N, C-alpha and C positions, 0 to 999 in steps of 0.2 A: 579444166579436162573429165570429163566425166567419163564412166566405162562405154558408151553410146559413142560417143564421139570416137573413142581408140577400134570401136568395131567399123565402125565410117572406114577411117583409117587404113582399118587389115582387109578393104574390098566388102564387107557386109559381115564380117563374123559372127557366128550366133552369141550372144550375151549371155548366156548361161555355160556356155564355154571356155568365154572368156574369163568368165568370172569363175568358174572352177579353178580352170592356170592360176588367175590369183590366188585361192586358197590353199593352193601346193597342191586338188587332188586331181588335176592332167600336167601331165610332163605338159612344156610348153614346145611348144613346134619349132625352129632355128628362125622362120618373119617373122613369128608373131614375138620371139626376143629380139632380134635386131628391130625394128620398126620402135616397139617401148623404149630400146637404147638410144635409139638415134631421138626417139621425140626428150626423152630424159636426162640423157648425155649422162646414164651410169650403164653400170656395168650387170653382167649376173647378178655378182656375190649381194650387190644393192637390192635391183631390182626384184630378185626370184630370190631372196636368201636360202628358202630353208630346198628346196628342188638342185640350189646349187653346193651343199653345204651337205646332201643327197648324194649327188654322180661325185662329189671331194673325195666322201668318204668309200665311196661303192669302187672309183678308180684309184686309191692306195690300196687298199686291199688285193684289186687285180695283177694289179701290179707286183704288191707282195707274191703272191701264188702264182706270175709268168718267171720273175728272177729265181723259184725258187724252184721248179722246175729248171728253169736254163741250168741253175747250180750244176744241178743233176749229171746234163746233158756234157758230150762230150763236146770240150774247148774247140774252137774254130774261129778264126776273125771274125766270122759274123754273126757267134756265138759271145765274144766279148765285147764287140759293138753294141750289139744289144741288150746288153748289161748295160753297161756305162751309160747309154739313152737314157733305160727306166729306172739307173742311181739316181741320175739326176733330175726325171719329172718328178720324183719322189723329196728329193729333195727340196725340188722351189717345192713342189705339194704340201710339204710338211714347214716350211719355210712361213705358210699364207697364216696370217693373223685370224682366225675362225672365233 
């Protein structure tokens, strides 16, 4: 399947735009990611590894910052629940083999 075929399946997406996504020069919109995933039976890390790794890194960094801020605030049931959720997410992210 070539880029022109995929662009057609996406409803006539511009070939240049699609090429830039594949080269990680543009962010992949959800509809394009979902289409690629359906067509090729792969997850985002396999289809767009550079974008996935960048998002992965940014998310880990943002979670760490948010946890730091939450730890400095008054402890409430809500803040404890947020911290637990974020810590679990961070464990999942750290356990992925990138």
